[in-house]
gemmi code that builds the backbone of each chain (N, CA, C; Angstrom):
import gemmi

chains = {
    "A": [
        ("GLY", (0.796, -1.471, 0.115), (-0.098, -0.187, 0.022), (0.725, 1.465, 0.090)),
        ("GLN", (0.085, 2.374, 0.104), (0.803, 3.550, -0.326), (0.915, 4.235, 1.062)),
        ("ASN", (1.693, 4.821, 1.737), (1.752, 5.382, 3.175), (2.836, 6.559, 3.151)),
        ("ILE", (2.353, 7.352, 3.947), (3.281, 8.326, 4.330), (3.065, 8.733, 5.738)),
        ("ASP", (4.427, 8.754, 6.506), (4.110, 9.092, 7.910), (5.088, 10.316, 8.310)),
        ("GLN", (4.531, 11.166, 9.154), (5.067, 12.270, 9.955), (4.857, 12.389, 10.964)),
        ("PRO", (5.274, 13.170, 11.892), (4.774, 13.265, 13.219), (3.654, 14.436, 13.276)),
        ("THR", (2.873, 14.065, 13.950), (1.726, 15.070, 14.365), (1.692, 16.390, 14.734)),
        ("GLU", (2.712, 16.322, 15.895), (2.872, 17.778, 16.289), (4.344, 17.762, 16.725)),
        ("MET", (4.939, 19.069, 16.827), (6.194, 19.207, 17.424), (6.588, 20.650, 18.004)),
        ("THR", (7.087, 20.829, 18.833), (7.347, 22.116, 19.396), (8.826, 22.779, 19.527)),
        ("ALA", (9.136, 23.737, 19.203), (10.604, 24.309, 19.272), (10.318, 25.979, 19.645)),
        ("THR", (11.417, 26.343, 20.029), (11.841, 27.431, 20.295), (12.002, 28.542, 19.314)),
        ("GLU", (11.679, 29.582, 19.493), (12.118, 30.626, 18.590), (13.649, 31.057, 18.230)),
        ("GLY", (14.291, 31.037, 17.257), (15.521, 31.419, 17.146), (16.430, 29.498, 16.864)),
        ("ALA", (15.793, 28.690, 17.160), (16.244, 27.587, 17.327), (16.268, 26.612, 15.675)),
        ("ILE", (16.658, 25.359, 15.624), (16.612, 24.912, 14.595), (15.809, 23.489, 14.886)),
        ("VAL", (14.666, 23.017, 13.999), (13.938, 22.140, 14.065), (13.981, 21.029, 12.730)),
        ("GLN", (14.127, 19.845, 13.155), (13.926, 18.877, 11.860), (12.626, 18.151, 11.951)),
        ("ILE", (11.903, 18.085, 10.699), (10.429, 17.310, 10.577), (10.662, 16.238, 9.516)),
        ("ASN", (10.685, 14.852, 10.356), (11.133, 13.612, 9.405), (9.792, 13.377, 8.743)),
        ("CYS", (9.922, 12.608, 7.615), (8.640, 11.842, 6.699), (9.402, 10.544, 6.266)),
        ("THR", (8.581, 9.580, 6.271), (8.835, 8.220, 5.695), (7.882, 7.805, 4.731)),
        ("TYR", (8.205, 7.363, 3.564), (7.319, 7.358, 2.588), (7.029, 5.942, 1.949)),
        ("GLN", (6.183, 5.457, 1.391), (6.000, 4.226, 0.750), (5.040, 4.078, -0.365)),
        ("THR", (5.532, 4.290, -1.389), (4.459, 4.350, -2.441), (4.794, 3.745, -3.788)),
        ("SER", (3.931, 3.459, -4.467), (3.887, 2.569, -5.968), (4.709, 3.641, -6.698)),
        ("GLY", (6.026, 3.250, -6.951), (7.026, 3.949, -7.517), (7.100, 5.266, -7.362)),
        ("PHE", (8.128, 6.162, -7.431), (8.514, 7.347, -6.963), (9.150, 8.133, -7.979)),
        ("ASN", (8.684, 9.315, -7.731), (8.789, 10.384, -8.787), (9.291, 11.772, -8.017)),
        ("GLY", (9.524, 11.570, -6.592), (10.152, 12.816, -6.241), (9.084, 13.249, -4.645)),
        ("LEU", (9.808, 14.002, -3.952), (9.234, 14.116, -2.385), (9.236, 15.874, -2.229)),
        ("PHE", (7.680, 16.038, -2.021), (7.507, 17.802, -1.774), (7.271, 17.844, -0.114)),
        ("TRP", (7.394, 19.199, -0.215), (7.102, 19.778, 1.309), (6.442, 21.096, 0.956)),
        ("TYR", (5.440, 20.972, 1.732), (4.437, 22.493, 1.757), (4.238, 22.758, 2.981)),
        ("GLN", (3.884, 24.346, 3.098), (3.812, 24.887, 4.209), (2.402, 25.349, 4.173)),
        ("GLN", (1.255, 25.129, 5.432), (0.192, 25.556, 5.512), (0.105, 26.111, 6.776)),
        ("HIS", (-0.327, 27.214, 6.680), (-0.966, 28.359, 7.936), (-2.341, 27.931, 8.153)),
        ("ALA", (-2.625, 27.975, 9.483), (-3.986, 27.681, 9.802), (-5.070, 28.482, 9.160)),
        ("GLY", (-6.066, 27.477, 8.638), (-6.750, 28.183, 7.811), (-6.684, 29.001, 6.195)),
        ("GLU", (-5.346, 28.480, 5.951), (-5.029, 28.762, 4.389), (-4.596, 27.575, 3.594)),
        ("ALA", (-4.198, 28.008, 2.533), (-3.964, 26.971, 1.389), (-2.486, 26.588, 1.805)),
        ("PRO", (-2.121, 25.363, 1.260), (-0.834, 24.969, 1.269), (0.002, 25.737, 0.353)),
        ("THR", (1.196, 26.143, 0.469), (2.149, 26.670, -0.482), (3.211, 25.819, -0.688)),
        ("PHE", (3.984, 25.654, -1.962), (5.014, 24.884, -2.034), (6.144, 25.303, -1.471)),
        ("LEU", (6.823, 24.514, -0.792), (8.137, 24.986, -0.093), (9.643, 24.016, -0.901)),
        ("SER", (9.511, 22.933, -1.088), (10.726, 22.387, -1.793), (10.264, 21.026, -2.506)),
        ("TYR", (11.085, 20.421, -3.563), (10.898, 19.414, -4.248), (12.456, 18.456, -4.482)),
        ("ASN", (12.222, 17.252, -3.848), (13.647, 16.570, -3.833), (13.407, 15.370, -4.725)),
        ("VAL", (14.261, 15.126, -5.862), (14.100, 13.784, -6.674), (15.382, 12.979, -6.542)),
        ("LEU", (16.470, 13.664, -6.268), (17.958, 12.895, -6.169), (18.188, 13.054, -4.578)),
        ("ASP", (18.866, 11.737, -4.177), (19.432, 11.896, -2.605), (20.441, 13.152, -2.478)),
        ("GLY", (19.861, 13.608, -1.239), (21.084, 14.514, -0.835), (20.048, 15.733, -0.206)),
        ("LEU", (20.989, 16.717, -0.115), (20.526, 18.136, 0.845), (20.119, 19.027, -0.300)),
        ("GLU", (18.903, 19.896, -0.266), (18.698, 21.045, -1.079), (18.282, 22.237, -0.201)),
        ("GLU", (19.219, 23.166, -0.232), (19.046, 24.321, 0.651), (18.610, 25.226, 0.068)),
        ("LYS", (17.570, 26.161, 0.817), (16.808, 27.184, 0.358), (16.821, 28.155, 1.564)),
        ("GLY", (17.778, 29.201, 1.682), (17.527, 30.141, 2.595), (17.595, 29.337, 3.982)),
        ("ARG", (16.544, 29.763, 4.861), (16.478, 29.184, 6.264), (15.959, 27.728, 6.278)),
        ("PHE", (15.347, 27.132, 5.156), (15.090, 25.905, 5.116), (15.660, 25.042, 4.310)),
        ("SER", (15.909, 23.833, 4.304), (16.745, 22.877, 3.524), (15.602, 21.600, 3.822)),
        ("SER", (15.784, 20.964, 2.696), (15.137, 19.325, 2.520), (16.194, 18.474, 2.291)),
        ("PHE", (16.047, 16.986, 2.876), (16.810, 16.028, 2.473), (16.180, 14.924, 2.027)),
        ("LEU", (17.065, 14.000, 1.205), (16.022, 12.895, 0.684), (17.091, 11.663, 0.717)),
        ("SER", (16.438, 10.427, 1.135), (17.263, 9.354, 0.801), (16.383, 8.240, 0.315)),
        ("ARG", (16.411, 8.176, -0.893), (15.545, 7.049, -1.990), (15.647, 5.887, -1.296)),
        ("SER", (17.061, 5.122, -0.914), (17.079, 3.920, -0.641), (16.144, 3.812, 0.761)),
        ("LYS", (16.128, 4.730, 1.653), (15.424, 4.720, 3.120), (13.979, 5.285, 3.186)),
        ("GLY", (13.622, 5.345, 2.090), (12.139, 6.342, 1.773), (12.028, 7.116, 2.829)),
        ("TYR", (12.886, 8.207, 3.280), (13.049, 8.980, 4.109), (13.613, 10.396, 3.647)),
        ("SER", (12.563, 11.226, 4.235), (13.062, 12.643, 3.978), (12.873, 13.553, 5.207)),
        ("TYR", (13.622, 14.504, 5.360), (13.340, 15.657, 6.413), (13.475, 17.109, 6.102)),
        ("LEU", (12.610, 18.001, 6.724), (12.767, 19.328, 6.534), (13.325, 19.827, 7.417)),
        ("LEU", (14.406, 20.922, 7.443), (15.264, 21.561, 8.142), (14.773, 22.747, 8.452)),
        ("LEU", (14.597, 23.205, 9.440), (13.937, 24.850, 9.638), (15.036, 25.556, 10.568)),
        ("LYS", (15.805, 26.408, 10.104), (16.631, 26.971, 10.758), (16.281, 28.479, 11.174)),
        ("GLU", (17.035, 29.169, 12.526), (16.513, 30.576, 12.713), (15.210, 30.800, 12.940)),
        ("LEU", (14.417, 29.832, 13.772), (12.929, 29.897, 13.739), (12.625, 31.188, 14.088)),
        ("GLN", (11.237, 31.470, 13.390), (10.354, 32.726, 13.637), (9.057, 32.265, 14.090)),
        ("MET", (8.479, 33.153, 14.617), (7.159, 32.941, 15.273), (6.429, 32.527, 13.910)),
        ("LYS", (6.390, 33.267, 12.725), (5.776, 33.052, 11.713), (5.908, 31.760, 10.935)),
        ("ASP", (6.820, 31.074, 11.552), (6.966, 29.418, 10.843), (5.917, 28.762, 11.291)),
        ("SER", (5.313, 29.189, 12.481), (4.323, 28.303, 13.135), (3.472, 27.905, 12.151)),
        ("ALA", (3.150, 26.594, 11.973), (2.127, 26.150, 10.806), (2.315, 24.636, 10.712)),
        ("SER", (1.660, 24.215, 9.742), (1.515, 22.986, 9.445), (2.347, 22.600, 8.200)),
        ("TYR", (3.406, 21.285, 8.290), (4.091, 20.869, 7.317), (3.920, 19.724, 6.725)),
        ("LEU", (3.504, 19.741, 5.600), (2.988, 18.665, 4.808), (3.949, 18.311, 3.546)),
        ("CYS", (4.181, 16.826, 4.137), (5.053, 15.960, 3.037), (4.074, 14.974, 2.267)),
        ("ALA", (4.821, 15.126, 0.641), (4.103, 14.510, 0.011), (5.033, 13.366, -1.323)),
        ("SER", (4.613, 12.399, -1.672), (5.225, 11.676, -2.462), (4.631, 11.567, -3.555)),
        ("MET", (5.370, 11.787, -4.658), (4.900, 11.392, -6.287), (5.224, 10.088, -6.771)),
        ("ASP", (4.068, 9.665, -7.103), (4.096, 8.092, -7.360), (4.338, 7.988, -8.797)),
        ("SER", (4.351, 6.613, -9.305), (4.824, 6.406, -10.518), (3.651, 7.007, -11.655)),
        ("ASN", (2.401, 7.386, -11.072), (1.557, 8.062, -12.214), (1.621, 9.637, -11.880)),
        ("TYR", (2.570, 9.942, -11.173), (2.828, 11.407, -11.175), (1.401, 12.056, -10.235)),
        ("GLN", (1.012, 11.114, -9.681), (0.146, 11.666, -8.456), (0.606, 11.931, -7.023)),
        ("LEU", (0.154, 12.886, -6.374), (0.993, 13.188, -4.802), (0.024, 12.402, -3.695)),
        ("ILE", (0.977, 11.782, -2.931), (0.370, 10.991, -1.656), (0.667, 11.705, -0.771)),
        ("TRP", (-0.329, 12.323, -0.021), (0.116, 13.442, 1.297), (0.016, 12.722, 2.510)),
        ("GLY", (0.889, 13.201, 3.367), (1.103, 13.173, 4.733), (-0.090, 13.819, 5.437)),
        ("ALA", (-0.578, 13.452, 6.702), (-1.251, 14.174, 7.497), (-0.750, 15.412, 8.116)),
        ("GLY", (0.268, 15.575, 7.904), (0.949, 17.077, 8.352), (1.410, 17.315, 9.674)),
        ("THR", (2.535, 17.546, 9.930), (3.018, 18.203, 11.173), (2.912, 19.565, 11.512)),
        ("LYS", (2.046, 19.859, 12.876), (1.918, 21.022, 13.175), (2.928, 21.528, 13.906)),
        ("LEU", (3.877, 22.577, 13.570), (4.836, 22.688, 14.290), (4.235, 24.329, 15.324)),
        ("ILE", (4.289, 23.980, 16.521), (4.351, 25.173, 17.131), (5.762, 25.862, 17.635)),
        ("ILE", (5.738, 27.058, 17.677), (6.871, 27.978, 18.015), (6.884, 28.694, 19.028)),
        ("LYS", (7.799, 28.552, 20.365), (7.488, 29.175, 21.536), (8.292, 30.506, 21.431)),
        ("PRO", (7.963, 31.478, 22.233), (8.915, 32.518, 22.416), (10.277, 32.178, 23.253)),
    ],
    "B": [
        ("ASN", (-1.657, 38.930, -10.769), (-2.396, 37.638, -10.801), (-3.322, 36.922, -9.740)),
        ("ALA", (-4.144, 36.465, -10.105), (-5.405, 35.809, -9.112), (-4.819, 34.564, -8.489)),
        ("GLY", (-4.224, 33.892, -9.488), (-3.776, 32.421, -9.170), (-5.082, 31.825, -9.494)),
        ("VAL", (-5.308, 30.784, -8.206), (-6.480, 29.987, -8.218), (-7.451, 30.693, -7.241)),
        ("THR", (-8.487, 30.747, -7.720), (-9.516, 31.480, -6.980), (-11.165, 30.183, -6.588)),
        ("GLN", (-11.531, 30.144, -5.487), (-12.458, 29.170, -5.267), (-13.637, 30.147, -4.523)),
        ("THR", (-14.881, 29.675, -5.167), (-16.280, 30.282, -4.496), (-16.854, 28.834, -4.241)),
        ("PRO", (-17.959, 28.978, -3.244), (-17.803, 30.118, -2.283), (-16.926, 29.703, -1.375)),
        ("LYS", (-16.301, 30.464, -0.179), (-15.682, 30.289, 0.603), (-16.240, 29.176, 1.694)),
        ("PHE", (-17.500, 29.470, 2.106), (-18.152, 28.807, 3.201), (-19.366, 28.728, 2.513)),
        ("ARG", (-19.843, 27.401, 3.066), (-21.515, 26.854, 2.514), (-21.710, 26.042, 3.763)),
        ("VAL", (-23.149, 26.111, 4.114), (-23.805, 25.079, 5.013), (-25.107, 24.496, 4.198)),
        ("LEU", (-25.127, 23.303, 3.954), (-26.011, 22.414, 3.565), (-26.761, 21.632, 4.287)),
        ("LYS", (-28.136, 21.232, 3.577), (-28.916, 20.354, 4.420), (-28.648, 18.794, 3.571)),
        ("THR", (-28.679, 17.938, 4.633), (-28.569, 16.516, 3.915), (-29.389, 16.368, 2.732)),
        ("GLY", (-28.786, 16.168, 1.749), (-29.554, 15.953, 0.322), (-29.952, 17.086, -0.903)),
        ("GLN", (-29.187, 17.936, 0.131), (-28.972, 19.124, -1.200), (-27.943, 19.053, -2.053)),
        ("SER", (-27.936, 20.092, -3.037), (-27.121, 19.834, -4.150), (-26.064, 21.209, -4.040)),
        ("MET", (-25.064, 21.047, -4.860), (-24.368, 22.608, -4.604), (-23.228, 22.214, -5.761)),
        ("THR", (-22.720, 23.312, -6.218), (-21.450, 22.996, -6.926), (-20.237, 24.366, -6.337)),
        ("LEU", (-19.160, 23.881, -6.496), (-17.858, 24.707, -5.808), (-17.204, 24.881, -7.375)),
        ("LEU", (-17.012, 26.288, -7.440), (-16.271, 26.682, -8.566), (-14.910, 26.929, -8.217)),
        ("CYS", (-13.879, 26.717, -9.351), (-12.500, 27.066, -9.326), (-12.078, 27.558, -10.646)),
        ("ALA", (-11.363, 28.770, -10.503), (-10.977, 29.179, -11.456), (-9.466, 29.559, -11.436)),
        ("GLN", (-8.667, 29.342, -12.638), (-7.344, 29.852, -12.672), (-6.777, 30.591, -13.947)),
        ("ASP", (-5.928, 31.429, -13.570), (-5.259, 32.391, -14.591), (-3.979, 31.882, -14.970)),
        ("MET", (-3.627, 31.137, -14.673), (-1.982, 30.855, -15.072), (-2.039, 29.913, -16.191)),
        ("ASN", (-3.006, 29.501, -16.792), (-2.606, 28.602, -18.453), (-2.339, 27.036, -17.758)),
        ("HIS", (-3.013, 26.570, -16.615), (-2.189, 25.423, -16.116), (-3.035, 24.260, -16.950)),
        ("GLU", (-2.360, 23.258, -17.449), (-3.196, 22.186, -18.007), (-3.872, 21.111, -16.817)),
        ("TYR", (-3.259, 21.028, -15.861), (-3.723, 19.948, -14.737), (-4.539, 21.043, -13.582)),
        ("MET", (-5.457, 20.247, -13.307), (-6.419, 20.888, -12.316), (-6.758, 19.720, -11.390)),
        ("TYR", (-7.478, 20.129, -10.018), (-7.463, 18.881, -8.784), (-8.447, 19.670, -8.117)),
        ("TRP", (-9.245, 18.703, -7.422), (-10.176, 18.741, -6.436), (-9.714, 17.804, -5.478)),
        ("TYR", (-9.502, 18.446, -4.043), (-9.115, 17.746, -2.796), (-9.762, 17.859, -1.760)),
        ("ARG", (-10.001, 17.009, -0.688), (-10.588, 17.536, 0.111), (-9.574, 17.196, 1.318)),
        ("GLN", (-9.825, 17.956, 2.539), (-9.126, 18.068, 3.681), (-9.661, 17.671, 5.280)),
        ("ASP", (-9.559, 16.763, 5.706), (-10.075, 16.388, 6.944), (-9.316, 16.296, 8.202)),
        ("PRO", (-9.583, 16.362, 9.355), (-8.336, 16.818, 10.355), (-7.754, 15.215, 10.549)),
        ("GLY", (-6.579, 15.298, 10.964), (-5.684, 13.912, 11.085), (-5.622, 13.274, 10.130)),
        ("MET", (-6.115, 13.667, 8.570), (-6.100, 12.984, 7.557), (-5.155, 13.843, 6.423)),
        ("GLY", (-4.576, 13.353, 5.663), (-3.473, 14.006, 4.553), (-4.757, 14.462, 3.547)),
        ("LEU", (-4.410, 15.159, 2.398), (-5.183, 15.832, 1.497), (-5.558, 14.385, 0.378)),
        ("ARG", (-6.893, 14.252, 0.327), (-7.435, 13.082, -0.635), (-7.732, 13.841, -2.050)),
        ("LEU", (-7.115, 13.067, -2.990), (-7.617, 13.524, -4.471), (-9.491, 13.013, -4.732)),
        ("ILE", (-9.892, 14.047, -5.039), (-11.310, 13.194, -5.482), (-11.276, 13.178, -6.761)),
        ("HIS", (-11.112, 14.302, -7.386), (-11.211, 14.164, -9.020), (-10.075, 14.918, -9.490)),
        ("TYR", (-9.789, 14.934, -10.961), (-8.547, 15.561, -11.270), (-8.855, 15.788, -12.746)),
        ("SER", (-8.390, 16.582, -13.448), (-8.230, 16.975, -14.855), (-6.940, 17.160, -15.762)),
        ("VAL", (-6.476, 16.524, -16.582), (-5.289, 16.783, -17.455), (-5.385, 17.915, -18.595)),
        ("GLY", (-6.713, 18.432, -18.924), (-6.728, 19.458, -19.842), (-8.275, 19.406, -19.935)),
        ("GLU", (-8.434, 20.668, -20.743), (-10.073, 20.980, -21.169), (-10.603, 19.783, -21.794)),
        ("GLY", (-11.771, 19.420, -21.123), (-12.626, 18.428, -21.623), (-12.504, 16.954, -21.120)),
        ("THR", (-11.227, 16.559, -20.369), (-11.063, 15.401, -19.558), (-11.203, 15.580, -18.244)),
        ("THR", (-11.846, 14.264, -17.550), (-11.465, 14.402, -16.157), (-11.444, 13.181, -15.914)),
        ("ALA", (-10.838, 12.833, -14.636), (-10.344, 11.647, -14.162), (-10.960, 11.386, -12.648)),
        ("LYS", (-11.163, 9.992, -11.959), (-11.442, 9.785, -10.728), (-10.258, 9.931, -9.927)),
        ("GLY", (-10.030, 10.425, -8.737), (-8.686, 10.310, -7.827), (-9.213, 9.206, -6.229)),
        ("GLU", (-8.819, 9.520, -5.422), (-8.837, 8.440, -4.542), (-10.203, 7.977, -3.892)),
        ("VAL", (-10.997, 9.481, -4.097), (-12.208, 9.407, -3.060), (-13.500, 10.371, -3.881)),
        ("PRO", (-13.713, 9.485, -5.163), (-14.619, 10.078, -6.197), (-15.923, 9.972, -5.916)),
        ("ASP", (-16.292, 8.868, -4.789), (-17.839, 8.737, -4.931), (-18.604, 9.883, -3.935)),
        ("GLY", (-19.644, 10.124, -4.659), (-20.691, 11.590, -4.147), (-20.229, 12.751, -4.784)),
        ("TYR", (-19.342, 12.602, -5.725), (-18.802, 13.837, -6.515), (-18.890, 13.899, -8.029)),
        ("ASN", (-18.867, 14.887, -8.752), (-18.895, 15.053, -10.146), (-18.162, 16.190, -10.441)),
        ("VAL", (-17.563, 16.302, -11.635), (-16.689, 17.388, -12.064), (-16.928, 17.556, -13.533)),
        ("SER", (-16.525, 18.882, -13.753), (-16.778, 19.129, -15.114), (-15.150, 20.132, -15.453)),
        ("ARG", (-14.934, 20.146, -16.766), (-13.763, 21.003, -17.069), (-14.138, 21.359, -18.655)),
        ("LEU", (-14.964, 22.174, -18.724), (-15.449, 22.546, -19.982), (-14.696, 24.010, -20.630)),
        ("LYS", (-13.992, 24.189, -19.723), (-13.328, 25.471, -20.350), (-11.592, 25.115, -19.021)),
        ("LYS", (-10.403, 25.501, -19.978), (-9.267, 25.187, -19.642), (-9.015, 25.757, -18.335)),
        ("GLN", (-9.631, 26.901, -18.049), (-9.311, 27.723, -16.470), (-10.341, 27.415, -15.484)),
        ("ASN", (-11.404, 26.723, -15.965), (-12.771, 26.643, -14.965), (-12.472, 24.814, -14.607)),
        ("PHE", (-12.604, 24.623, -13.266), (-12.869, 23.362, -12.942), (-13.948, 23.053, -11.816)),
        ("LEU", (-15.248, 22.567, -12.050), (-16.465, 22.470, -11.144), (-16.286, 21.605, -10.530)),
        ("LEU", (-16.615, 21.412, -9.188), (-17.043, 20.092, -8.338), (-18.274, 20.209, -7.774)),
        ("GLY", (-19.088, 19.050, -8.275), (-20.783, 19.314, -7.759), (-21.134, 18.009, -7.013)),
        ("LEU", (-21.692, 18.276, -6.066), (-22.147, 17.371, -4.968), (-23.871, 17.563, -5.240)),
        ("GLU", (-24.343, 16.120, -5.643), (-25.740, 15.980, -5.974), (-26.780, 15.746, -4.988)),
        ("SER", (-26.010, 15.087, -3.948), (-26.904, 14.894, -2.987), (-26.109, 14.487, -1.684)),
        ("ALA", (-25.827, 16.057, -0.986), (-24.897, 16.072, -0.072), (-25.224, 15.221, 1.594)),
        ("ALA", (-24.133, 14.583, 1.651), (-23.974, 14.034, 3.034), (-23.348, 14.567, 4.006)),
        ("PRO", (-23.636, 14.256, 5.524), (-22.655, 14.592, 6.673), (-21.341, 14.311, 6.491)),
        ("SER", (-20.985, 13.102, 5.544), (-19.534, 12.453, 5.516), (-19.195, 13.379, 4.542)),
        ("GLN", (-19.572, 14.562, 3.722), (-18.894, 15.422, 3.149), (-18.728, 16.767, 3.589)),
        ("THR", (-19.022, 16.658, 4.845), (-18.458, 17.995, 5.249), (-16.875, 18.022, 5.669)),
        ("SER", (-16.526, 19.021, 5.090), (-14.794, 18.892, 4.884), (-14.369, 20.482, 4.546)),
        ("VAL", (-13.114, 20.534, 4.298), (-12.700, 21.778, 3.363), (-12.057, 21.176, 2.146)),
        ("TYR", (-12.560, 21.953, 0.993), (-12.147, 21.514, -0.227), (-11.495, 22.654, -0.857)),
        ("PHE", (-10.104, 22.150, -1.504), (-9.094, 22.786, -2.094), (-8.872, 22.454, -3.727)),
        ("CYS", (-9.176, 23.673, -4.285), (-8.913, 23.166, -5.783), (-7.139, 23.559, -6.309)),
        ("ALA", (-6.546, 22.854, -6.773), (-5.478, 23.104, -7.281), (-5.067, 22.936, -8.615)),
        ("SER", (-4.049, 23.854, -9.170), (-3.627, 23.577, -10.681), (-2.042, 23.472, -10.580)),
        ("SER", (-1.625, 22.829, -11.793), (-0.140, 22.534, -11.592), (0.562, 22.671, -13.021)),
        ("VAL", (1.685, 22.852, -13.153), (2.653, 22.886, -14.220), (3.746, 21.944, -13.869)),
        ("VAL", (4.440, 21.296, -14.664), (5.163, 20.582, -14.360), (6.588, 21.533, -14.618)),
        ("TRP", (7.650, 21.755, -13.280), (8.654, 22.472, -13.340), (9.840, 21.601, -12.861)),
        ("SER", (11.085, 21.671, -13.788), (12.393, 21.053, -13.776), (11.645, 19.463, -13.348)),
        ("GLY", (10.518, 18.969, -13.790), (10.180, 17.825, -13.776), (9.474, 17.341, -12.368)),
        ("ALA", (9.145, 18.515, -11.681), (8.070, 18.227, -10.624), (6.948, 18.949, -11.206)),
        ("ASN", (6.002, 18.418, -10.416), (4.491, 18.750, -10.593), (3.818, 19.641, -9.433)),
        ("VAL", (4.309, 21.035, -9.553), (4.514, 21.973, -8.395), (2.674, 22.189, -8.637)),
        ("LEU", (2.013, 21.989, -7.488), (0.651, 22.542, -7.420), (0.579, 23.960, -6.721)),
        ("THR", (-0.376, 24.635, -7.340), (-0.767, 25.997, -6.598), (-2.118, 25.757, -6.126)),
        ("PHE", (-2.594, 26.347, -4.944), (-3.931, 25.812, -4.271), (-4.763, 27.159, -4.018)),
        ("GLY", (-6.062, 26.922, -4.454), (-7.037, 28.152, -4.039), (-6.945, 28.095, -2.478)),
        ("ALA", (-7.832, 29.148, -1.958), (-7.541, 29.381, -0.445), (-8.750, 28.556, 0.076)),
        ("GLY", (-9.463, 27.715, -0.374), (-10.056, 26.517, 0.241), (-11.571, 27.050, 0.276)),
        ("SER", (-12.619, 25.881, 0.378), (-14.375, 26.023, 0.669), (-14.434, 25.421, 1.948)),
        ("ARG", (-15.041, 26.055, 2.729), (-15.365, 25.385, 3.800), (-16.881, 24.611, 3.826)),
        ("LEU", (-16.981, 23.347, 3.974), (-18.705, 23.036, 3.490), (-19.030, 22.070, 4.808)),
        ("THR", (-20.002, 22.552, 5.174), (-20.884, 21.672, 6.393), (-22.092, 20.963, 5.945)),
        ("VAL", (-22.017, 19.967, 6.087), (-23.412, 19.457, 5.643), (-24.220, 18.762, 7.177)),
        ("LEU", (-25.491, 19.518, 7.262), (-26.075, 19.322, 8.494), (-27.026, 17.905, 8.220)),
    ],
}
model = gemmi.Model(1)
for chain_id, residues in chains.items():
    chain = gemmi.Chain(chain_id)
    for i, (resn, *xyz) in enumerate(residues, 1):
        res = gemmi.Residue()
        res.name, res.seqid = resn, gemmi.SeqId(i, " ")
        for name, pos in zip(("N", "CA", "C"), xyz):
            atom = gemmi.Atom()
            atom.name, atom.element = name, gemmi.Element(name[0])
            atom.pos, atom.b_iso = gemmi.Position(*pos), 0.0
            res.add_atom(atom)
        chain.add_residue(res)
    model.add_chain(chain)
structure = gemmi.Structure()
structure.add_model(model)
structure.setup_entities()
């Protein structure tokens, strides 16, 4: 079957670093996405990984290990505005996205 | 550019009523999607379209119908609403960018069925 697992909720402190993990199991693999979703708003695209390794984009980085079916999103220098849900999604062999339930990140001052 | 626009943003229905959710995009995207988002669950694909005049079933299509008569519009219909269809509905459109199918979402439509 197809499955995406990520923690339900995480808490971190403003200015710190947090890593949100995601494991996936899909029929075929054509890339791993991370989206950010603030409460009551639409998801917005953060990153896409299709090859193993780390992709850095400002304060946010995303890592992929295809052999382990594993990805993480790393957020540095946390700001209060980073409080949101972070959605992991794997693109399967039909180029359809399989979504995780999201990780709610709470930032404390 | 407006991006992806959904109407209405909120709606309350009684069981058995029908309604249509409208989605419009101005980015000339070929692909369009309807998802539902429920607490504790990932986004689930209802129906999608790979171009004008084409539609296909997603993961949870029962109780919904769609139409894509024009490239920029994708309509989601509920013929006889049920309480199980209470959810937040997101429309999205996409373009393939560097091999990635990157979705742009609308703001969502919150539907309550009593």
